[in-house]
Residue, then its C-alpha position, 0 to 999 in steps of 0.5 A: x091095465x090100470x092107470x099105473x100100467x098106462x103111465x109106465x107104457x106112456x113113459x116108454x113111448x115118450x122115451x122112444x120119441x125123445x131118442x128119435x128127436x135127439x138123434x136128429x142132430x146126428x143126421x147131416x146127409x143121406x149116408x147118416x140117415x141110412x148107414x149112420x155114416x159108418x160111425x156106429x160102434x160095433x156093440x151098438x150095431x150088434x145089439x141093434x142087429x139082434x133087436x131088429x130081428x124080433x117082433x111081437x110074433x115072438x109073444x103070439x105065434x111062437x108063444x103058441x108053438x111053445x105052448x103046443x110043442x115045447x122046446x122045438x120053438x127054440x130049436x127050430x127058430x132062435x137056434x138056427x138064427x144064431x147059427x146063421x148069423x155066426x156064419x154071416x159074421x164070416x161070409x157077409x158082414x165084412x163084405x157088406x161093410x166094404x160095399x158101403x165104404x168102398x162103393x160109397x153107397x147108402x142102400x144094400x141094393x145100390x151094389x146090384x146095379x153094378x154087380x148085375x144091371x138095373x133091371x135086376x136091381x129093380x126086380x129085387x127092389x120091388x118084390x122085396x119091398x112088397x114082401x116087407x110091407x106084408x111082413x111088417x103088417x103081420x108084426x103090427x097085427x101081432x102087437x095090436x093083438x096083444x094090446x087088445x088083450x091087455x087094454x081092450x083097444x081094437x085091432x085098428x086102434x092098436x095098429x095106429x098107436x104103435x105105428x104112429x110112435x114108430x113113424x115119429x122116431x125113425x123118420x126124424x132120426x134115421x138109422x141112428x134113432x133106430x139103433x139107439x132106441x134098439x139099445x133102450x128097448x134091449x134094456x127094457x125087454x131084458x127087465x121085462x123078461x126077468x120079471x116074467x121069468x121070476x113070476x113064473x118060477x114063483x108060481x111053479x115053486x122056485x128056482x128048482x122048477x127050471x130042471x123039473x119043468x119037463x117032467x111035468x109036461x108031456x114027454x114030447x115037449x122036451x124033444x128038439x123036434x116035435x109036431x110038424x117041425x122036422x129035421x128037414x124043416x130045421x135045415x131049411x129054416x137054417x138055410x133061409x135064416x142065414x140069408x134073411x138075418x145077414x142082409x137078405x131083407x136089407x135091414x140087417x145089412x144096414x147094421x153091418x154097413x153102419x160099423x166103422x170097419x169090416x172087422x167091427x161089422x163081424x164083431x157086431x154080428x158075433x155079438x148078435x149071434x151070441x144074444x140069439x143063442x142065449x136070450x130066447x131061452x129066458x123068454x121061452x121058459x115061461x111059454x114052455x111052462x104056460x100049459x101048467x098055468x093057463x088054458x089057451x082059448x085060441x086053437x093055435x094058443x097064440x093068446x097063451x102068453x098074454x093070458x099068462x101075463x095078465x094072471x101073474x104080473x102085478x100092476x105097474x110091472x104089467x105096463x113094463x112087460x107090455x112095453x117089452x112086447x112093444x120093444x121087439x116089434x117097434x125095433x123090427x118095424x123101424x129098421x125095416x122102414x129105414x131099409x125100405x126107404x133106403x132102397x126106394x130113395x136110392x134105387x127105385x125113385x132115381x130110375x123112375x125120375x130123372x129129377x131125383x138123380x139131381x137131388x141135393x142133400x136136403x131133397x134127398x133127406x126129405x124123400x127119405x123121410x117121406x118114403x119111411x112114412x109111406x112104408x109104415x102107412x102101407x104096412x099098417x093098412x096091410x095089418x088090418x087085413x092080416x086075418x083075412x082069408x087071403x093072408x090067414x093068420x099071423x104065423x102063416x104070414x111070418x113063416x110061409x110068406x117070408x121064409x118062402x120068398x126070402x131066398x129068391x130075393x136075397x140069393x142074388x145079393x148075398x151070393x153075388x158078393x162071394x168069389x165062388x159065384x163070380x160067373x153068375x150074372x144078370x141072367x142067373x139072377x133074374x132067372x133064379x128070382x123068377x123061378x123061386x117066386x113061381x115055385x113058392x106059388x106052386x107049393x103053397x097055392x098051386x098044389x095041395x098037400x105039400x108039407x110045411x118043410x117042402x113048401x118052405x125049402x123048395x123056393x130057396x132051393x130052386x133059386x140056389x140051384x138055378x143061380x149056380x147052374x146058369x152061372x156055370x153054363x152061361x158065365x157073365x163075369x165081365x172084367x168090371x164085375x171081376x174087379x167089383x167082386x175083388x174090391x169087396x173081398x179085400x181090405x186093401x184101399x180101393x177108389x170108389x167108382x161111380x154107379x152106372x147111369x140110372x142109379x142114385 
């Protein structure tokens, strides 16, 4: 990168911080900080939902999959996410919005204390928080890896730079800052993606290369399913991402909660689904064409997109493309930081400290900001270890850990809102959670030779089966729980009821 590229990248960072400072004026209480006070327009919620699902892993791990296997990178990643969000626009988005509006909560997990009990809420809060620290750590490592390729900065320097900028704007401005920076980042990555596509098409001979690309690549690169990515894997991934991208890991739930009405939450979800179906096609095309233009050095080809960029993009525009890389990771990391802060500020700390239950508005906001910074700092420290023997590489963390553990953590939250699962109570929730975690360990570390598809699907399948069967055999649908489920499944006005003792 030259001075001109650094100027473009520096301007991007300045704009992100400025948006965070601007958003500070919108934060008057804890609801504003975590759910935008339920005033976020549906289109902004939808774009923010879309952007907070990306990271630089798209340009490292998934770029490697596109380089090695071709079209399967889209059909086993972006496409099932689009389908899953479309499903969620009907099943989950309106219900999560009613949870905020009718129960007056600022965290997705505040609902769990009433739906089940406080121990269930705490088990899911702690396990989900720890998982997200590892997950976001992998995302920091991915963007730092790209930054190292372009600038020569070390991995730790790249992690520190991106983490500090993200910490400033999402701590100052809360969810409003996350959403507004997501919109700005959406515009930047749109420009960067078009620049990259144009450069690749120019190198391949023009617009006609779009149709003729697959004739120049190995035949299997045109197959929707290729290599280890089988139909079983695709179905398992669809099932898992339906939970993850509809609130199972909390940050996406906040976008649904922030919309003014259930109908607008559903509309925002449909917008996000449409973007997921279309936009990744443009992003993936250069990655599919990469074997014709560059020779990846790393065995997993995770450096292919960076090599493509340095060879094809002129200075100045290179800074814009690198800013596009940052836009994805910073959007996801800031949304995760806000979600984790909401859970620990509203659900964990008040259980651990009686003083926290009496916090006024100012004290609550201070705690929210401190928790946000603490999460970012912990995830940055994990990022420095992402290539250690314990965590292996970036794509392993993202696919294996997150896909394997999301089911046990998210099933009690999301299925607990649906009338069909009203009989499943605390016993079903905790048992399915614990069994799912055990099966994850067993299939990934306890038994050798387990396929990727089985290791991915087994934990969530175990949790789903146990959550359903235990609810049938040992129903715990008390009148209070029946009333709660009825409340979040209708748009009729309902007076908010206080949370039980021990929650915020």
